[in-house]
N, C-alpha and C positions, 0 to 999 in steps of 0.2 A: 620161579620169578626170573632168575638170571637167563634161563633158557629162553623165557618169553622176550626178553630185551634183545637177547642175541638173535633171535628170529625176526622181530620188528626191525632190527638193524639191518639184516641181510634183504629183508623186503625193500627197505629204504634205498640201499645201495643199489639195489636190481633195478628199481624205478629210476634212479638217478642216472645209472649206466645208460638206460635207454632214452631218456628225455633231457638229461644233463642239466638239471635243474641248478645244481651248484654252480656250473659255469654261467649259467642265466644269471643267478644272482650275483656273481662276481663281477659280471660285466654291466651289471645295472644298479640295483640299490647298493651294492657293496664296491663299485668302483671308486677309486683313488681321487680325491679332489685336494687342492690346496687347503691347508688348515686355515688360512687366512678367510677362505669363503664360508666358513661357519660363523656368520656374521648376521646380524639383524637386517643390514641392507639387501641380503641374499634370499628373504623369505617370500617377495612378492611373486615370483614364478610359481612356485609351489602353491601359494595362496590362490593364484588365478586358476589354476588347475583343479584344485578343490572346490571353487565356486562354479566351474564348469560341470564338474561330477553333480553337484547339488542341482545344477539347473536341469541336467539329463534326467535325474531320478524324479524330481518335481514336475517337470515336464512329462515324463511318460505318464504319471499319475492324473495330472489335468487332462490330458489329451483322451483318457477313458470317458471324460464326461463331457468336454468341451464340444460343441457342434459348430463346424466351420461354415455355417450357412447364415446369409443375410438377415434371414426371419429368425433365426434361432440362437445365433451366438451371443446376443446380449442377454437373452433369456437363459442361456446355460450358466453365463458368469454370475447373474443374479441367484442362480440355484446353488451356486458353489458359495457363495457368500452368505445365503440366509438360511439355507434348507439342509444341505449336505453337511453331516457332521465334521467338524474341523475343516470343511472346505475352504473357509475363509482364510485359515492358517496355511494352507497348503498354497494358496494364491499369493499370499504375503511372502512366505518364503521364496517362492519362485521370483516375485518382483524385487525384493530385497537382494536376492542373490544375484541378480541382473545388475542392479545398482552397483553392488559390491564388487562385482567381476570387472566392470568397465573401470571404476575407480583403481582398483588394484592392478588392473593391467596399465592403465595410465602410468601409475607410479614405476611399476617393473620397466616400462620403455624409457621412462626418464632416468631411472637407476643405470640401466644398461648404456644408456648414451652417455652419462655423467663419468661413468667407470670407464669409458671407452671399450666396451665389450664387443663393439661391432666392428672393431678393426681386425686385420689379419690374424689369424686364419679362421676368424668366425663371421665372414661376410653373409654366407648362407644362413648361419643361425640368426643373424639379424634380419634377414629378408624374410624368411619364414615366420618370424615373430610380427614383422609389419603386416604380412598378411593375416596373421591370426588377430590382430588388432581390429582391422576392418571387418573381419568376419564376425568378430564380437559385436561391433557396432551395427553390423547387418542383422544379427539376431537380436539385438536391442529394438531395432527399428520395426522389425517385422512382428516382434512381439507386441509392440505398442499399437500396431495396426489390428492384431488380432483381439484386442479389447473391444474394437467396433463401437466405440463411443464417439462423442463430439470431438474429444482431443484426436482420437484416431483417424477419424473421417478427415477433419480440417488438416491434420498434420499430413495425411496422404494425398490430399488435395494439393498440398504446397510442394510435396515431393513430385507429383505429376506434373505441376505447372514448370517445376525446374527442369525436369526431363525433357518436356516439350520443348524447350528453347534450344535444344541440340539441333545445329544446322542439318537440314536435308533429312534426317531420319527421326527428328524428334517425335512426330506423329505417330510413327511406327512402334518407336520405344514406349510410348505412353499406352498404346494399345496393348502392348506386349506386357507391360507391367499390371494393367488393370484388368485384362482379359475383356476387354471391349471399350467401347468409347465413354464409359462412365463408370463410377466406383459403385459395384453390385456385388452379387453373390459370386461371380466368377472371379472377382478381385480377391475376395476372403479366402476362398479356395487356394488361389494360386501363393497366396502369403501364408497359408497354413502349410502347403508343401515345401516353401521355402524355409520355414521356421522350425519344421519338425524332421525334415528329411535332409534337404539339399545343404543348408548352411551347417547343421551339426556334423554331417558327413565330412563336409570340407574341414571343419575344425579337428574332428578325429585324426583325418589324414595328415593335416599339418603339424598338428600336436606330436604324432608319431614321428614325423621327419625332425621337427625342432628338437624332440629328446634323442633322437638318433644323432644328430649334430652336436649336442650338448655332450653326449657320450663319447662320440669319436674326436671332437676337437676340443673337449675339456670345458670346466667351469673356469670363467674368467677369475684369475687371481686378484685379491685386492690391489688396486693399482698404487704404485708409489712414485712420488715426483723424482724426476731424473732417470726413470727406467723406461726409455722410449720402445717402441714396437719397431723392430727392423727384419725385415723378411728373412734374410739369410740366418739368422740366429735364433729368432723367437722359440720355434718350435723344440730347439734343442735345450735351450734355457728353461722352457716349461716342463720338459721331462726331467730335467735336473732338479727342478723345484718339487715335483712330484716326489723324486726319489729322496729328497732331502727331508722334507716335511710335510710329504702327503699323508692324508688319513682316509680310511674309509667313509664314504658318505653314510652308510648306516653300519655301526649305529654310532659313530664318533661326530659327525657333522650334522645330523638331521635333528638334532635336539631341538634348535629355534624354531625349525620349520613346524614341528610337532606343537610347539607352544603357541606359534603364531595360527596355526591350523585351528586350534582350540579356541582361541580369542575371536578368530574369524567367524567361525560357527555360532559362539554366543553373541557376536555382533549382529549377525543376520537374524537370529532367533529373537533377540530383544527388539530390532527394529519390526519384525513382523508380528511379533504379540503387541507392542507398544502402539505402533503407527498403523498396522493393518496392511490390507492391499489396497492397491491402486485402482480407482474406479470399479465399475465404468462409471463415467461422468456423463450421464444422460444420453438417450437414445440418439443414434446418429441421424440427425435430420437438416439436410440443406437448408430449409427454409426458416430455421432459427436463426435470426441474426443478433438476437440478444444474448451472445454467448462469447466467452473468452477461453479459446482453447489454448492449452500449454502442452508442449511435450514434456517427456521425461527429462531428467536433470541434464543428461549427457549430450542432449541436443537443445538445450537452452541458450547456450552460446551462438549457435549457428542461426537459431530463431531470433535472437536479438540483432546478429549482424545483418541478417536480411531484411530485418524491419527498419533498421538504421541506415541501410545503404542508401545514398542518391539513386533515383531511377534510372539515370543513365549509365550507372556502374553496374546495375543489378545482373543483367545478363552476362556480362563479360566475366565477373568475378564468380558468379554462380557457376558456371562452366569451367572457368581457366582455374581458380583458387584450388579446387580438389585434385586436378592434374598436376599442377605444380608441387602441391604438397605431397603427393604419392611419389611423383618423379625424385623430388630431393630426399625423402626417406629411403627409397630404393637405392639410390645412387650415392648415398652417404659413405658406405664403407668403401667405395672405390674412388671417392674424392678424399677422403681422410682415412685411408686404411693403415697407415704407419704414424709414427711418431709418439708424442706423450700421450697417455692413459688418463693420468690424474687431472681431475677438475680444477686443482690448484695450479696446474700448468696451462690450462684451457680457459681463460676467463671469458672467452666469447661463447664458448658452448655453456657456460654456468649462466651467464647474463641471459642467454637465449632461453633456456629453461625456465629462469625467474620471469620473464617478460611474457612467454607464452603461457604460463599458469596464471599469471595476474590478469592478462588479457580475458583468458577463457573464464576466470572466477569473475570479473566485472560484468562480461557480457551476460555470465549466467544470472547474475544480480539483476541486472537491467531486463533479463527474460522473465523473471519473476514479478518485478515491480516495474512492467512496461508503461510509461506515462504516454505511448502513442497509441494504445488501444482505445476504440471508441468507448465514449462515455454515453451509453444508450439511453439514459434519462435527461440528457443535457438540454435536449430542446424544450422540454416541458418543465423541468424542475429548476432551471436557471433562468431568472428573469433578464432581459437586456437591461443594463445599468443605466439609470435615468440620465447622467451626466451624457450618454451617447445618444439618447433619442431626443434630448432638450434642444428645442429650436429647429428641428428637421421640418422639410416640407412635407406635403401630403404625399408626394411620389416617394420620397425617401422614407417615409413611414411606411408605406405599403411595403418597401423593401426589407424592413424590419420584421414585418408579419410573415414575408415570403422565406426569409432566413429562418425563423422558428419553425412554421409548419413544414418545410421540406427537411426539418432535422438537421441542417447545416452543422449544427453546434454539437452535433455528436461526435465530430471529428475536429472542429475548429473551436478554439476557445476565443473568448469575447470579454474583455475585462477581467482576465483571470479566471472565467468560468467556463466549464465546457470540456470536451475532449481534446487531445493533443495528438491524434493520428495524423492530423495535416497540421500546417502552420497556423499560429495565430493570426486572427484577423485584424488586431488592434491597428496597426499600420499597413494594412494592406494597399491602401491608395497610394503610398509611397514607392511600392515595390512594382506595381502594375498599371499599365495605362487603362483607360476606359475600354479600349478595344481588345486590350489583352485579358482583361477580366471577363469580357463577353465571351471570349474565345475559350477561357478556361472552364467558364461554366457550362457553356454549350458543348465543348469538344472532350473536356477533362484532359488529364495529363498526369504522368507520375503515378500515385496511387489513387488519384481522385477519380472516380467514374465520370463520364460523360452524363449530362442532365439535359441535353437538347430535347428528349423525348418527354421529358417530366415537366417542363416548364414552358408556359406559354411565352411568346415574344413580349407582352406587357410584362410577365412576371419577371423576366431576365432584365429588362430595361429598369424595373423597380429596384431590384436587388442589386444591380451595378451602382444604380444612383445613390443607394445607401452606402456601398462599399466604399464609392468616392468620397465620402466623407470620413473615413476612417484614416485619420492622421493627425499627428499633433498641430496644436495651434500655430506653431512656429515653423512648421514644414509646408512645403507646397505639394499637392498630389502629382504623381508621376505623369509626363505628357510625352507624347511622341516628337522627339527632336526634330524630326522633318517638318512639322507642322509649327508655324510661328505662333507665338503666343499673341493672345489678344490684349489691347491696352487696358489696363485697369484690373487685369485677371488677378495679378498678385495682391493688390489692395483688397479685392472682393472675397479671397480666400482667407487672408489674414483676419478680415472681420468675422468670418464663420468660426 
């Protein structure tokens, strides 16, 4: 027995002398970290990595069944959901793993920012993390497109519309993105390539770089108020800290990471079993207008922000906001690379995180309960209030009929009933003159399509005549200030 153990030991030492496995362990899992980093605040990085591993494993399994074809993608998802044994669970784990990965990575970035871990000498660690964040969002978006249902189709349409607004090269970028002028089979093939090969490859490369930087520059110590970062002395102070109270990551500091990994796995499995997979939500069909597509939760805030923006700011913010945001994140370690780390001494940083998270949460809530969505049955299900039509002339009553028959109330409410995609019509006469109403109906504007080819001149005249009556009894309709008012006009309107 002893001879066998001695032989095994000699074999292990021989292998180690060739592969240097013990040195590899000492410089990776066994590397020394500050004892203060064995905290629950430091578990989000390893949690994100675990989610990515789950995504790779489940993604490989799904790729064995999924068919990236416009005619077969939807059917392959239906097959996974209802025919393949535990196929629905595989899809659910992949979907919820994606959700958890984005959420935990967001928490990790917030923790790193609040703890000042982006400061000297960890600038590249932060930059590689920012790149990983956007790669993760890219994985999430391309994965949503691969569902190729109504949500995916319209979400991709919005993405293509935003890309098309890029000056000079917008059209070429859209063709490159879609693989042609429209969303079709070529589009799905490209997004499958991005989702399965390109973006995961980038993530693996930057994860390797990120971990290398963590090992060479060390894990950020728990920040203490009154201990600022100074370039001349910080690295020596960090080495002294490791010498004084450093512990090996494995087995001393890994405990909370392992517990969190177990809880995270249980959370993903619980959501997968209890809630199931996402979609597919109906066959992608651009002719179906009675649909209310929604992106996955991590894009709900962007979805709501774009819907609520005034039309004159859409293009500017759609193109400028991402560039500004990325520039700020990448420049942060160079703008504020020294000084206090503790959030207690950085109130602006703490307040910024709170405001951003509240804004994202509020917009996500509005994205779920979006009151601006068209109400497709409003034109037939909601009658025009009697008090509005009472006393109208024949021409104005004809305008009421046009309003109903042309489904204007899908997007515009009247008397509190109808859609809210566009502004309410109750006081439209006080906001727009008669000529402006004609122009808006015929030419459209903002989010409203042009109806010049869908309405006859008589229908336009009747519709505008009715809308000119939509004002409070004590208010005058809007009129062109360059045109003098006619005598008795105020008295006539007050009688109406």
